[in-house]
C-alpha positions in Angstrom: -34.6 -37.1 42.7 -37.6 -38.5 41.9 -37.2 -39.7 38.6 -34.5 -41.2 36.1 -34.6 -41.9 32.5 -32.0 -43.1 30.3 -30.2 -40.7 28.9 -31.5 -39.7 25.1 -30.5 -38.0 21.8 -30.6 -33.8 22.5 -33.0 -34.1 19.4 -35.3 -36.7 19.3 -37.2 -38.2 16.4 -40.4 -36.7 17.7 -39.2 -33.5 17.9 -37.8 -33.0 14.8 -40.4 -34.0 13.0 -42.8 -31.6 14.4 -40.4 -28.6 14.2 -39.3 -30.0 10.4 -43.8 -29.7 10.2 -43.8 -26.5 11.5 -41.7 -24.7 9.1 -42.9 -26.4 6.3 -40.2 -27.8 4.8 -38.1 -25.0 4.4 -35.4 -27.5 6.8 -34.3 -30.6 5.9 -34.9 -33.0 8.7 -31.1 -33.1 9.1 -30.4 -29.5 9.4 -33.0 -29.2 12.2 -31.0 -32.4 13.9 -28.1 -31.0 13.9 -29.6 -27.4 14.8 -30.8 -29.2 18.3 -27.7 -31.1 18.8 -25.3 -28.7 18.6 -28.0 -26.1 20.2 -27.8 -28.3 23.2 -24.5 -28.8 23.6 -23.5 -24.6 23.7 -26.5 -24.2 26.1 -25.2 -27.0 28.5 -21.7 -25.1 28.7 -23.5 -22.0 29.1 -25.4 -23.9 31.9 -21.9 -24.5 33.9 -21.9 -21.0 34.7 -21.2 -20.8 38.6 -24.2 -18.5 40.3 -26.3 -19.1 36.6 -29.5 -17.1 36.0 -32.1 -19.1 33.9 -32.9 -18.3 30.7 -36.5 -18.1 29.5 -37.2 -20.6 27.1 -37.7 -18.4 23.9 -34.1 -17.1 24.2 -33.2 -20.6 24.9 -34.3 -21.1 21.1 -33.1 -17.7 19.6 -29.7 -18.0 21.1 -28.6 -21.8 20.6 -31.3 -23.4 17.8 -32.2 -20.5 15.7 -29.5 -18.4 14.1 -29.0 -19.5 10.6 -32.2 -20.5 10.4 -34.3 -19.0 7.0 -36.6 -16.0 8.8 -39.9 -17.7 7.9 -38.7 -20.8 10.0 -37.8 -18.3 12.7 -40.9 -16.9 13.3 -43.2 -20.3 13.2 -40.4 -21.5 16.2 -41.0 -18.4 18.2 -44.9 -19.1 17.9 -44.8 -22.2 19.2 -41.7 -21.5 21.8 -43.6 -22.6 24.6 -45.0 -26.3 23.4 -42.2 -27.1 21.5 -39.9 -26.9 24.9 -42.3 -28.6 26.8 -41.5 -31.3 24.0 -37.8 -31.3 24.3 -37.9 -31.7 28.3 -40.6 -34.0 28.3 -39.3 -37.6 28.4 -41.8 -41.1 27.4 -39.3 -43.0 29.8 -39.1 -41.6 33.0 -39.7 -43.9 35.3 -40.4 -43.3 39.2 -36.6 -44.7 41.6 -36.6 -47.3 43.6 -38.2 -46.5 46.8 -39.2 -43.1 46.0 -43.1 -44.0 46.5 -42.3 -45.5 50.2 -40.2 -42.0 50.8 -43.1 -39.9 49.5 -45.9 -42.1 51.8 -43.6 -41.9 54.9 -42.8 -38.6 54.7 -47.0 -37.6 54.1 -47.5 -39.9 56.7 -45.6 -38.1 59.1 -47.0 -34.4 58.1 -43.0 -33.7 56.4 -44.1 -31.0 53.8 -42.3 -32.1 50.4 -41.1 -29.4 47.5 -39.9 -30.1 43.9 -36.8 -28.1 43.2 -35.5 -29.1 39.7 -33.6 -27.1 37.0 -35.6 -27.3 33.5 -36.4 -25.9 30.4 -40.2 -26.7 31.3 -41.4 -27.1 34.6 -44.8 -27.9 32.5 -43.5 -31.1 32.3 -42.4 -31.8 35.1 -45.4 -31.5 36.5 -47.4 -33.6 34.1 -45.0 -36.5 34.8 -45.6 -35.8 38.7 -49.2 -36.4 38.0 -49.4 -38.9 35.4 -47.3 -40.8 37.9 -50.2 -39.8 40.3 -47.5 -38.8 43.1 -48.3 -34.8 42.5 -50.3 -34.6 45.9 -47.6 -35.4 47.9 -45.7 -32.2 46.9 -46.6 -28.3 48.8 -44.3 -26.6 46.4 -42.8 -27.3 42.9 -40.4 -24.7 41.9 -38.7 -24.9 38.2 -36.2 -22.9 37.1 -37.7 -22.1 34.3 -40.2 -20.3 36.0 -37.9 -18.8 38.9 -35.7 -17.5 36.7 -32.4 -18.8 38.2 -31.1 -22.2 38.4 -28.9 -24.7 40.6 -26.4 -24.1 42.3 -28.0 -20.7 42.6 -29.6 -20.9 46.8 -32.6 -18.7 45.2 -34.6 -21.9 44.0 -34.6 -23.8 48.2 -35.3 -20.3 49.2 -38.3 -20.1 47.0 -39.3 -23.4 48.4 -38.8 -22.1 51.8 -40.8 -19.0 51.3 -43.6 -21.4 49.6 -43.8 -24.0 52.3 -43.2 -21.2 55.2 -40.6 -23.1 56.8 -36.3 -21.9 56.9 -33.6 -22.9 55.2 -32.0 -24.4 58.5 -34.5 -26.6 59.2 -34.3 -28.9 55.5 -32.8 -31.7 53.7 -32.2 -31.3 50.2 -31.9 -34.6 48.0 -30.1 -34.8 44.9 -27.6 -36.6 42.7 -25.3 -34.0 41.2 -22.3 -32.4 43.8 -22.0 -29.1 42.1 -25.4 -28.1 41.4 -27.5 -30.1 44.1 -24.8 -30.4 46.9 -23.2 -27.0 46.2 -26.8 -25.4 46.0 -27.8 -27.1 49.7 -24.6 -25.5 50.7 -25.0 -22.0 50.0 -28.7 -22.2 51.0 -27.0 -23.8 54.3 -30.3 -26.1 55.0 -29.3 -28.9 57.4 -28.8 -32.4 55.2 -27.7 -32.8 52.3 -27.8 -35.9 50.8 -26.7 -37.4 47.4 -28.8 -39.7 46.1 -26.4 -41.4 43.2 -27.5 -41.8 40.1 -26.5 -41.5 35.9 -25.5 -38.6 36.3 -23.5 -38.4 39.3 -20.4 -39.7 37.7 -20.5 -36.8 35.8 -20.1 -34.1 37.8 -16.8 -35.6 39.8 -16.6 -32.1 41.5 -18.1 -30.5 44.1 -19.1 -30.4 47.7 -19.1 -33.9 49.8 -23.3 -34.7 50.9 -23.7 -34.9 54.7 -25.2 -38.4 53.6 -25.1 -40.4 50.3 -27.9 -43.1 49.1 -28.0 -45.6 46.3 -31.9 -45.0 45.9 -35.3 -44.3 47.9 -35.2 -47.4 50.2 -32.0 -46.5 51.8 -33.3 -43.2 51.9 -36.6 -43.9 53.4 -34.0 -46.3 55.8 -32.4 -42.4 56.6 -35.0 -41.1 57.4 -36.8 -43.6 59.5 -33.6 -43.1 61.6 -34.0 -39.4 61.8 -37.8 -39.2 62.4 -37.3 -39.1 66.4 -35.2 -35.6 66.0 -38.3 -33.7 65.0 -39.4 -31.5 61.9 -37.4 -30.7 58.6 -38.7 -30.3 55.3 -37.1 -32.9 52.6 -36.7 -31.6 49.1 -36.1 -33.4 46.1 -34.8 -33.0 42.5 -35.2 -34.4 39.4 
C-alpha cells in the first residue's frame, strides 16, 4: 500500500453538489445522496466476484446510480461520466503511508523497477495523487482496473504490469493490504513473495490465503527489502 485515507462517505458532499448543479436541480441533494450511497453498496457487492472483469465507468453509473432518475438528468450525467468518476474516486485526505518514501528511495537506488497495481474507478485520480505527492517518477508502470478491464484478484492485473516492465511474475514481489484481493491475486499470478501490509481494510477481509510476510508499515517493509537485497533482483508491486 502506497497511501491510505480515513473512511469517507459513499456520497461526498462535493460530488452531490456537483451532480445537483449538473442536472439543474431536478433531483434534490438528498435523492442524489441516497442514489450514490445505495449504488456504492450495490457496486461493492458486485465487486466481490471471484474472477472479476472491471466495468467501464459509464456502466458503473448506468447500473448502480442512474436507475429511476429523470431521463434529462441521466443524459447530463452520461455526458460527464469521466469527470464524475474522477471526483468519486479521488480522496483529498490520501496520505503516503509511513515509511513508504524510504522504500521507494531504496528501491530506486538499487535499480528495482516498481509498478502500481490498483483497483479503482478512476486511474487518473490515482495518477494525479502520485504526481502531486512527487513520487510518480518512482514507478515504471501504473496498472489500474478501469483501464485494464479486470480487477484484482484476477492475476491479469499483475501480468499486465510484468509485461510493461519486461519481467517474469515469478521474479516479483507483490505488496497489498487485503488477503482476498491482493494476496489471492499474488498467489494466482505466482509471484515470488506475497507481502501483506496491514491497514484499516485488512480486517474487513478475514478470508483469503496467508501472506509470505506481514508488515505494519513502510518502515517494516524497508527492513524486509534490505534483508532480501543480497539475493538479487526482483520487482516490487504496490497497491493503493
